[in-house]
PLY file of the C-alpha trace (Angstrom):
ply
format ascii 1.0
element vertex 281
property float x
property float y
property float z
element edge 280
property int vertex1
property int vertex2
end_header
-23.38 -23.06 1.34
-19.82 -22.14 2.21
-17.42 -25.05 1.81
-13.85 -24.98 3.09
-10.87 -27.11 4.06
-9.49 -26.34 7.51
-6.25 -27.50 9.09
-2.46 -27.67 8.65
-0.91 -27.99 5.19
-1.53 -31.49 3.89
-3.95 -32.36 6.70
-6.94 -30.14 5.90
-10.41 -31.43 6.75
-13.49 -30.64 4.62
-15.96 -28.36 6.36
-19.24 -26.55 5.82
-20.43 -23.39 7.55
-23.57 -23.65 9.66
-26.22 -20.93 9.97
-24.70 -19.76 13.28
-21.35 -19.11 11.58
-19.58 -22.12 13.07
-17.74 -24.62 10.88
-18.81 -28.27 10.81
-16.61 -31.24 9.99
-17.60 -33.06 6.78
-15.06 -35.88 7.10
-17.83 -38.36 7.80
-19.71 -37.32 4.66
-16.95 -36.79 2.05
-13.28 -37.70 1.99
-12.30 -34.27 0.66
-13.61 -31.39 -1.43
-12.55 -32.02 -5.03
-13.91 -32.98 -8.43
-15.67 -36.04 -7.04
-17.54 -34.19 -4.30
-18.26 -30.73 -5.73
-21.07 -31.85 -8.08
-24.85 -31.75 -7.51
-25.28 -35.21 -5.96
-22.54 -34.96 -3.32
-23.48 -31.36 -2.52
-27.04 -32.50 -1.84
-25.62 -35.01 0.65
-23.60 -32.24 2.30
-26.69 -30.02 2.55
-28.70 -32.86 4.06
-25.99 -33.59 6.63
-25.83 -29.91 7.57
-29.61 -29.71 7.90
-29.62 -32.76 10.19
-27.63 -30.71 12.69
-25.33 -33.45 13.99
-22.04 -32.62 12.25
-19.21 -32.07 14.76
-17.83 -28.57 15.10
-14.32 -27.80 13.85
-12.28 -24.83 14.99
-11.60 -22.31 12.24
-7.82 -22.19 12.30
-5.87 -22.18 9.05
-7.99 -22.29 5.89
-6.36 -24.27 3.11
-7.37 -24.10 -0.54
-11.07 -25.04 -0.61
-10.43 -27.75 -3.22
-8.01 -30.54 -2.39
-7.35 -31.59 -5.97
-7.79 -29.24 -8.92
-7.76 -30.65 -12.43
-6.73 -27.48 -14.26
-6.81 -23.73 -13.83
-7.86 -21.81 -16.92
-7.31 -18.05 -16.82
-8.87 -15.20 -18.79
-6.61 -12.26 -19.56
-7.66 -8.65 -20.14
-11.25 -9.39 -19.16
-11.98 -5.97 -17.61
-12.16 -2.94 -19.85
-10.43 -0.68 -17.34
-7.55 -3.15 -16.89
-7.04 -3.43 -20.65
-7.01 0.36 -20.89
-4.49 0.84 -18.07
-2.05 -1.60 -19.67
-2.42 -0.05 -23.13
-3.98 -3.22 -24.56
-6.86 -3.41 -27.01
-10.05 -4.83 -25.52
-10.10 -8.40 -26.89
-12.81 -9.56 -29.27
-12.51 -13.12 -27.93
-11.37 -14.26 -24.49
-7.59 -14.38 -24.01
-6.66 -17.77 -22.49
-3.68 -18.98 -20.50
-3.17 -21.72 -17.94
-1.91 -21.93 -14.38
-0.68 -25.20 -12.93
-2.64 -26.52 -9.95
0.59 -26.70 -7.95
0.64 -22.89 -7.81
-2.34 -23.01 -5.44
-1.89 -22.22 -1.75
-4.28 -21.28 1.03
-5.75 -17.78 1.19
-3.49 -16.62 4.03
-0.37 -18.67 3.23
2.97 -17.04 2.46
3.56 -16.10 -1.18
7.11 -16.23 -2.49
8.70 -13.56 -4.68
10.63 -15.62 -7.29
14.40 -15.50 -7.52
15.42 -12.83 -10.02
12.03 -11.14 -9.89
11.79 -7.37 -10.20
8.09 -7.06 -11.15
5.92 -9.33 -9.02
2.37 -7.98 -9.34
-1.06 -8.52 -7.80
-4.44 -9.38 -9.38
-7.68 -9.99 -7.46
-10.00 -12.30 -9.40
-13.31 -14.10 -9.21
-12.81 -17.85 -9.56
-15.43 -20.17 -11.03
-15.51 -23.78 -9.79
-16.88 -26.31 -12.27
-19.33 -28.87 -10.85
-20.32 -31.03 -13.83
-18.56 -31.90 -17.08
-19.01 -29.31 -19.82
-18.10 -29.75 -23.49
-19.42 -27.96 -26.57
-22.17 -26.16 -24.68
-24.85 -24.80 -26.98
-25.20 -21.39 -25.36
-23.99 -19.27 -22.43
-27.28 -19.96 -20.66
-26.41 -23.67 -20.61
-23.25 -22.90 -18.63
-25.07 -22.12 -15.39
-25.92 -25.77 -14.78
-22.20 -26.67 -14.84
-21.02 -24.21 -12.18
-20.69 -25.52 -8.62
-19.72 -22.23 -7.03
-17.39 -19.27 -6.74
-14.29 -18.31 -4.77
-11.48 -15.76 -4.63
-8.30 -16.28 -6.62
-5.24 -14.07 -6.35
-3.54 -14.38 -9.73
-0.04 -13.30 -8.70
2.09 -12.47 -11.76
5.72 -11.69 -12.56
5.50 -9.14 -15.36
9.06 -9.36 -16.68
8.80 -13.14 -16.92
5.35 -12.80 -18.49
5.96 -10.05 -21.03
9.67 -9.63 -21.68
11.19 -13.10 -21.67
9.65 -14.40 -24.90
7.11 -17.15 -25.45
3.81 -17.33 -23.64
2.44 -15.61 -20.54
2.74 -18.86 -18.58
6.33 -18.04 -17.53
5.09 -15.19 -15.36
2.06 -16.99 -14.01
3.30 -20.35 -12.72
5.88 -19.57 -10.05
5.45 -21.43 -6.77
2.63 -20.06 -4.53
1.31 -17.77 -7.29
-2.39 -18.66 -6.79
-3.76 -18.10 -3.28
-7.28 -19.56 -3.40
-10.20 -19.37 -0.98
-10.95 -19.14 1.91
-14.03 -21.03 0.81
-16.22 -21.91 -2.14
-19.70 -20.39 -2.06
-22.17 -22.57 -3.94
-23.71 -20.93 -6.98
-27.21 -20.85 -5.48
-25.91 -18.54 -2.72
-24.47 -15.94 -5.11
-27.49 -13.84 -6.18
-25.80 -11.97 -9.05
-22.30 -13.01 -10.06
-22.13 -10.02 -12.44
-22.46 -7.53 -9.59
-19.67 -8.38 -7.16
-17.15 -5.88 -5.86
-13.48 -6.89 -5.94
-10.87 -5.09 -3.83
-7.15 -5.46 -3.09
-4.86 -3.62 -0.69
-1.04 -3.55 -0.53
0.33 -2.66 2.90
-3.06 -1.19 3.79
-3.38 0.98 0.65
-6.32 0.26 -1.62
-5.00 -0.58 -5.09
-7.89 -2.31 -6.87
-11.58 -1.49 -6.50
-13.63 -3.01 -9.30
-16.84 -4.85 -10.04
-17.63 -7.95 -12.09
-20.22 -5.85 -13.95
-17.26 -4.49 -15.92
-16.13 -7.82 -17.35
-15.67 -7.87 -21.11
-16.89 -11.48 -21.20
-19.33 -12.38 -18.40
-19.00 -15.62 -16.46
-21.54 -17.67 -18.41
-20.06 -16.55 -21.72
-16.57 -17.53 -20.52
-17.66 -21.05 -19.52
-19.52 -21.52 -22.81
-16.52 -20.27 -24.79
-14.02 -22.49 -23.01
-16.20 -25.54 -23.58
-15.68 -25.13 -27.34
-11.91 -25.66 -26.94
-11.54 -28.00 -23.97
-13.62 -30.23 -21.75
-14.24 -28.72 -18.34
-14.41 -31.27 -15.53
-15.71 -31.12 -11.96
-13.07 -29.47 -9.80
-11.59 -27.38 -12.62
-11.17 -23.68 -11.80
-11.50 -20.63 -14.03
-9.80 -17.36 -13.01
-11.94 -14.77 -14.75
-9.66 -11.72 -14.93
-8.76 -8.66 -12.86
-9.94 -5.04 -12.78
-7.72 -1.97 -13.01
-5.18 -1.06 -10.35
-2.32 -3.51 -10.87
1.25 -2.22 -10.61
1.79 -2.82 -14.34
-0.97 -0.34 -15.15
0.16 2.55 -12.94
3.65 3.82 -13.87
5.87 4.39 -10.85
3.95 1.99 -8.62
6.35 -0.26 -6.68
6.02 -3.95 -7.36
5.79 -6.47 -4.54
8.82 -7.28 -2.38
9.46 -9.58 0.59
7.71 -8.21 3.66
4.77 -6.71 1.78
1.27 -7.65 2.89
-1.57 -8.04 0.38
-5.24 -8.28 1.37
-7.90 -9.37 -1.11
-11.69 -9.56 -0.92
-14.70 -10.20 -3.15
-18.24 -9.39 -2.02
-19.81 -12.41 -0.33
-16.79 -14.66 -0.96
-14.54 -13.77 1.96
-11.11 -12.23 2.36
-7.45 -13.23 1.96
-4.26 -11.93 3.56
-0.76 -12.86 2.41
2.69 -11.84 3.53
5.27 -12.03 0.77
8.61 -13.75 1.34
11.71 -14.81 -0.59
11.82 -17.91 -2.77
0 1
1 2
2 3
3 4
4 5
5 6
6 7
7 8
8 9
9 10
10 11
11 12
12 13
13 14
14 15
15 16
16 17
17 18
18 19
19 20
20 21
21 22
22 23
23 24
24 25
25 26
26 27
27 28
28 29
29 30
30 31
31 32
32 33
33 34
34 35
35 36
36 37
37 38
38 39
39 40
40 41
41 42
42 43
43 44
44 45
45 46
46 47
47 48
48 49
49 50
50 51
51 52
52 53
53 54
54 55
55 56
56 57
57 58
58 59
59 60
60 61
61 62
62 63
63 64
64 65
65 66
66 67
67 68
68 69
69 70
70 71
71 72
72 73
73 74
74 75
75 76
76 77
77 78
78 79
79 80
80 81
81 82
82 83
83 84
84 85
85 86
86 87
87 88
88 89
89 90
90 91
91 92
92 93
93 94
94 95
95 96
96 97
97 98
98 99
99 100
100 101
101 102
102 103
103 104
104 105
105 106
106 107
107 108
108 109
109 110
110 111
111 112
112 113
113 114
114 115
115 116
116 117
117 118
118 119
119 120
120 121
121 122
122 123
123 124
124 125
125 126
126 127
127 128
128 129
129 130
130 131
131 132
132 133
133 134
134 135
135 136
136 137
137 138
138 139
139 140
140 141
141 142
142 143
143 144
144 145
145 146
146 147
147 148
148 149
149 150
150 151
151 152
152 153
153 154
154 155
155 156
156 157
157 158
158 159
159 160
160 161
161 162
162 163
163 164
164 165
165 166
166 167
167 168
168 169
169 170
170 171
171 172
172 173
173 174
174 175
175 176
176 177
177 178
178 179
179 180
180 181
181 182
182 183
183 184
184 185
185 186
186 187
187 188
188 189
189 190
190 191
191 192
192 193
193 194
194 195
195 196
196 197
197 198
198 199
199 200
200 201
201 202
202 203
203 204
204 205
205 206
206 207
207 208
208 209
209 210
210 211
211 212
212 213
213 214
214 215
215 216
216 217
217 218
218 219
219 220
220 221
221 222
222 223
223 224
224 225
225 226
226 227
227 228
228 229
229 230
230 231
231 232
232 233
233 234
234 235
235 236
236 237
237 238
238 239
239 240
240 241
241 242
242 243
243 244
244 245
245 246
246 247
247 248
248 249
249 250
250 251
251 252
252 253
253 254
254 255
255 256
256 257
257 258
258 259
259 260
260 261
261 262
262 263
263 264
264 265
265 266
266 267
267 268
268 269
269 270
270 271
271 272
272 273
273 274
274 275
275 276
276 277
277 278
278 279
279 280
């Protein structure tokens, strides 16, 4: 299933896509799409309501973030070999972790703001994992599959000077307002045949900048979820940004960074497409 939230900012309605491509209003089934409704039981109710065929249609206007409330966003750095190589970094032997605040999340086509004082705002297309059931101290990567509700697109916007040259942790360059466009929808895990064979692409002003595949991850999705569960409890509605392939501005000397007026388009096979215009903070 494809699950989305459609409507103006702050007034999005939960929706599910029908077989004919139309969107159906889930307001009578769930209050919202979040940690309480993304797990197996509620999703079975959503599937049953969709199969019954009597959900009202909703016009596909603005897509908001497909989760209304996100507990935490855990990010994996340097998780593609080609991205590590382009930035001059050693391929990590264990996943590199950092966090993004949930308040960085905006809809997939919402405006993204270049921070005040920024000179190096960069782009990063990523596969996002949405957790569906609580996971702690998982015994193996294979056990992780049962805890994944679905997948979506995250755009992990980054300010490289803040991240790398201002001291401290990476979080400074990752948590500026609007720095995590998310969506347009969550695709449930059962509708993603092979999560380790998805193409990821990103364009800036119509020019293809990133063209990668999840097959090139250093740490595959199930290994990432298993690993994280050894250090923190993952709860329903948590999101994991799993890293970006090569092609970011940081990795290609002379590439202009993002500025107000630039347009970025992002897509992942089977998970939809985003389009953001960048503005001033």
